[in-house]
C-alpha positions as CSV (number, residue, x, y, z in Angstrom):
1,X,-151.3,80.0,19.1
2,X,-150.4,82.9,16.9
3,X,-153.6,84.7,17.9
4,X,-152.8,84.1,21.6
5,X,-149.2,85.4,21.1
6,X,-150.7,88.5,19.5
7,X,-153.1,89.0,22.4
8,X,-150.2,88.5,24.9
9,X,-148.3,91.3,23.2
10,X,-151.5,93.5,23.2
11,X,-151.6,93.7,19.4
12,X,-154.7,94.0,17.3
13,X,-153.5,91.9,14.4
14,X,-151.7,88.6,13.6
15,X,-148.4,89.2,11.8
16,X,-145.5,87.0,10.7
17,X,-143.9,87.5,14.1
18,X,-146.9,86.0,15.8
19,X,-146.8,83.0,13.5
20,X,-143.2,82.4,14.3
21,X,-143.9,82.7,18.1
22,X,-146.7,80.2,17.6
23,X,-144.4,77.7,15.9
24,X,-141.9,78.1,18.7
25,X,-144.5,77.7,21.4
26,X,-146.0,74.6,19.7
27,X,-143.2,72.5,21.0
28,X,-144.1,69.4,19.1
29,X,-144.0,70.3,15.5
30,X,-141.5,69.5,12.8
31,X,-140.8,73.2,12.4
32,X,-139.3,73.5,15.9
33,X,-137.2,70.3,15.3
34,X,-135.9,71.9,12.1
35,X,-134.9,75.1,13.9
36,X,-133.2,73.2,16.7
37,X,-131.3,71.0,14.4
38,X,-130.1,74.0,12.4
39,X,-128.6,75.4,15.6
40,X,-131.3,78.1,16.3
41,X,-132.1,78.6,20.0
42,X,-136.0,78.8,20.3
43,X,-135.7,80.9,23.5
44,X,-133.3,83.3,21.8
45,X,-135.5,83.6,18.8
46,X,-138.4,84.5,21.0
47,X,-136.5,87.2,22.8
48,X,-135.3,88.7,19.5
49,X,-138.8,88.8,18.2
50,X,-140.1,90.5,21.3
51,X,-137.2,93.0,21.1
52,X,-138.1,94.0,17.5
53,X,-141.8,94.5,18.0
54,X,-143.3,97.0,20.4
55,X,-145.8,95.9,22.9
56,X,-149.2,97.3,22.0
57,X,-151.9,99.0,24.0
58,X,-154.9,96.9,23.0
59,X,-156.7,95.0,25.8
60,X,-156.6,91.2,25.2
61,X,-160.0,89.8,24.2
62,X,-160.5,86.1,24.7
63,X,-161.5,84.3,21.5
64,X,-161.2,87.5,19.4
65,X,-160.9,87.0,15.6
66,X,-157.8,89.2,15.0
67,X,-157.2,90.1,11.4
68,X,-154.1,88.8,9.6
69,X,-151.7,91.3,8.1
70,X,-151.0,91.1,4.4
71,X,-147.6,89.6,5.0
72,X,-149.1,87.0,7.3
73,X,-151.6,86.1,4.6
74,X,-148.8,85.8,2.1
75,X,-147.0,83.4,4.5
76,X,-150.0,81.1,4.6
77,X,-150.2,81.1,0.8
78,X,-146.5,80.4,0.5
79,X,-146.9,77.6,3.1
80,X,-149.6,76.0,0.9
81,X,-147.3,76.4,-2.1
82,X,-144.5,74.6,-0.3
83,X,-146.8,71.8,0.6
84,X,-147.8,71.4,-3.0
85,X,-144.3,71.5,-4.3
86,X,-143.2,68.8,-1.8
87,X,-146.2,66.7,-2.8
88,X,-147.6,66.8,0.7
89,X,-151.4,66.5,1.1
90,X,-151.3,68.7,4.2
91,X,-149.9,72.0,5.6
92,X,-147.8,71.4,8.7
93,X,-145.7,73.6,10.9
94,X,-142.7,72.8,8.6
95,X,-144.5,74.4,5.7
96,X,-145.4,77.5,7.8
97,X,-141.7,77.8,8.6
98,X,-140.8,77.6,4.9
99,X,-143.5,80.1,4.1
100,X,-142.0,82.6,6.7
101,X,-138.6,82.2,5.1
102,X,-139.9,82.7,1.6
103,X,-141.8,85.9,2.6
104,X,-138.3,87.3,3.5
105,X,-139.3,90.7,4.9
106,X,-141.1,89.8,8.2
107,X,-140.1,87.4,10.8
108,X,-137.8,85.8,8.3
109,X,-135.2,88.5,9.2
110,X,-135.0,87.1,12.7
111,X,-134.6,83.6,11.3
112,X,-131.9,84.6,8.8
113,X,-130.0,86.5,11.6
114,X,-130.0,83.2,13.6
115,X,-128.4,81.5,10.6
116,X,-131.5,79.7,9.2
117,X,-131.9,79.9,5.5
118,X,-134.7,78.7,3.2
119,X,-132.5,76.1,1.5
120,X,-131.3,74.8,4.8
121,X,-134.8,74.6,6.3
122,X,-136.2,72.8,3.3
123,X,-133.3,70.3,3.2
124,X,-133.6,69.6,7.0
125,X,-137.4,69.2,6.6
126,X,-136.9,66.5,4.0
127,X,-134.2,64.9,6.1
128,X,-136.4,64.7,9.1
129,X,-139.4,63.5,7.2
130,X,-137.1,60.8,5.6
131,X,-138.3,61.5,2.1
132,X,-136.5,60.9,-1.2
133,X,-136.7,59.0,-4.4
134,X,-135.6,55.4,-4.7
135,X,-135.1,54.8,-1.0
136,X,-135.1,51.2,0.3
137,X,-138.2,49.9,2.1
138,X,-138.5,50.6,5.8
139,X,-138.2,47.9,8.5
140,X,-141.4,46.2,9.6
141,X,-140.5,47.1,13.2
142,X,-143.4,48.6,15.0
143,X,-143.3,51.2,17.8
144,X,-146.1,50.8,20.4
145,X,-147.3,53.5,22.7
146,X,-148.5,52.7,26.2
147,X,-150.7,55.5,27.4
148,X,-150.5,54.1,31.0
149,X,-146.7,54.3,31.1
150,X,-145.0,56.8,33.3
151,X,-142.6,57.5,30.4
152,X,-143.4,60.2,27.9
153,X,-144.1,59.2,24.3
154,X,-140.7,60.6,23.3
155,X,-139.0,58.4,25.9
156,X,-141.0,55.3,24.9
157,X,-139.9,55.7,21.2
158,X,-136.2,56.1,22.2
159,X,-136.3,53.1,24.6
160,X,-138.1,50.8,22.1
161,X,-135.7,51.5,19.3
162,X,-132.7,51.1,21.6
163,X,-134.1,47.7,22.8
164,X,-134.8,46.6,19.3
165,X,-131.3,47.4,18.2
166,X,-129.8,45.7,21.3
167,X,-131.8,42.5,20.7
168,X,-131.2,42.4,16.9
169,X,-134.8,43.0,16.0
170,X,-133.4,46.1,14.2
171,X,-130.2,45.4,12.3
172,X,-127.5,47.8,11.0
173,X,-128.7,49.5,7.8
174,X,-132.4,48.9,8.3
175,X,-134.5,52.1,8.0
176,X,-136.9,53.4,10.5
177,X,-140.3,54.8,9.3
178,X,-140.2,58.4,8.1
179,X,-141.1,60.9,10.8
180,X,-144.5,61.8,9.3
181,X,-145.4,58.2,8.7
182,X,-144.6,57.1,12.2
183,X,-146.4,60.2,13.6
184,X,-149.5,59.3,11.6
185,X,-149.3,55.7,12.8
186,X,-149.1,56.7,16.4
187,X,-151.4,59.7,16.1
188,X,-148.9,62.0,17.7
189,X,-147.1,65.2,16.7
190,X,-144.4,64.7,14.1
191,X,-142.0,66.8,16.2
192,X,-142.1,64.2,19.0
193,X,-140.9,61.6,16.5
194,X,-138.3,64.0,15.1
195,X,-137.0,64.7,18.7
196,X,-136.8,61.0,19.4
197,X,-134.9,60.3,16.2
198,X,-132.5,63.2,17.0
199,X,-131.8,61.8,20.4
200,X,-131.1,58.4,19.0
201,X,-128.8,59.9,16.4
202,X,-126.9,61.7,19.2
203,X,-126.6,58.4,21.0
204,X,-125.1,56.8,17.9
205,X,-128.0,54.3,17.6
206,X,-129.2,55.6,14.2
207,X,-127.9,57.7,11.3
208,X,-129.8,60.1,9.1
209,X,-128.8,60.0,5.4
210,X,-130.2,63.2,4.0
211,X,-133.5,62.7,2.2
212,X,-133.0,58.9,2.3
213,X,-134.2,58.8,5.9
214,X,-133.0,57.3,9.2
215,X,-131.3,53.9,9.4
216,X,-129.8,51.9,12.2
217,X,-126.1,52.7,12.6
218,X,-123.4,50.1,12.3
219,X,-122.2,50.0,15.9
220,X,-119.4,47.4,15.5
221,X,-117.0,50.2,16.4
222,X,-113.3,50.4,16.6
223,X,-111.1,48.2,18.8
224,X,-110.8,51.0,21.3
225,X,-114.5,51.2,21.7
226,X,-114.8,47.4,22.0
227,X,-112.1,47.5,24.8
228,X,-114.0,50.2,26.6
229,X,-117.3,48.3,26.4
230,X,-116.9,46.2,29.6
231,X,-116.3,49.3,31.6
232,X,-119.3,51.0,30.1
233,X,-121.5,48.0,30.9
234,X,-120.3,48.0,34.6
235,X,-121.4,51.7,34.7
236,X,-124.8,50.8,33.3
237,X,-125.4,47.9,35.7
238,X,-124.0,49.5,38.8
239,X,-127.2,51.5,39.6
240,X,-129.2,48.3,39.1
241,X,-127.1,46.5,41.6
242,X,-127.3,49.3,44.1
243,X,-131.1,49.5,43.8
244,X,-131.4,45.7,44.2
245,X,-129.2,45.9,47.3
246,X,-131.4,48.6,48.9
247,X,-134.4,46.4,48.1
248,X,-132.8,43.7,50.2
249,X,-131.8,41.4,47.3
250,X,-128.9,39.1,47.7
251,X,-126.1,38.8,45.1
252,X,-127.4,35.4,44.1
253,X,-130.9,36.8,43.6
254,X,-129.6,39.6,41.5
255,X,-127.4,37.3,39.4
256,X,-130.5,35.0,38.8
257,X,-132.7,38.0,37.8
258,X,-130.0,39.2,35.3
259,X,-129.7,35.8,33.7
260,X,-133.5,35.5,33.4
261,X,-133.6,39.0,31.8
262,X,-130.8,38.0,29.4
263,X,-132.8,34.9,28.4
264,X,-135.9,37.0,27.7
265,X,-133.9,39.5,25.6
266,X,-131.7,37.2,23.7
267,X,-134.3,34.6,23.0
268,X,-133.4,31.8,25.4
269,X,-130.1,31.0,23.7
270,X,-127.0,29.8,25.5
271,X,-125.9,32.2,28.2
272,X,-122.7,31.7,30.1
273,X,-123.4,31.7,33.8
274,X,-122.1,34.7,35.5
275,X,-119.1,34.1,37.7
276,X,-119.3,34.9,41.4
277,X,-118.5,38.5,42.0
């Protein structure tokens, strides 16, 4: 992607700016999740890079092996160094981002101007990957991906975790698998998992405790939240009732379907029959 970005700008080399553009364009890597979580706007970063480098005059050549600049080579070396220091057996997008920041003189200037520092990026990388010493074991809960589903993988992860928390399969305090571990299990980009965990955190379903990873939040809530819950549930169920109405279902049919769904979710325990609306 860095080579393609270089060709797009009609350059005859691959520099640190092209590596950063490639990381932004990747869309599913941990590096982009780190930048987003640190408040850096990927679109704004791209525009700032393109404003600082002049468009070249070289004609783009498909598949051309463009040479790396000395600074770009240094970034790759620093990325490998970061991976070794973090005891990672791989070099991922997150290490390339850290390498860019350690190089300091190239695209790092754009990152620093956007408020992203090496220390912050390293800490956020560890936070997203859920790594740290002495952390408790993760929950045995498994995420399963349905390739035939209309939902994206990101949406499937969010929905499955939400359902597991709602049904008690995941309990407050239990930890989810680290980002890299779950990504490897599902054979997907780590950034997809990081994005899903970020969405779940914004919804209040999970909490990330620094390097200790991501755990299920305690959602017992305050009295005011508990009082507002019935109103929230009505808001959630109203679209279902409307859709059922347009499908021709009667109120009794909808009531029966909801009770059956409740039995499926809550394990067939006692459910108080719904009163007539």
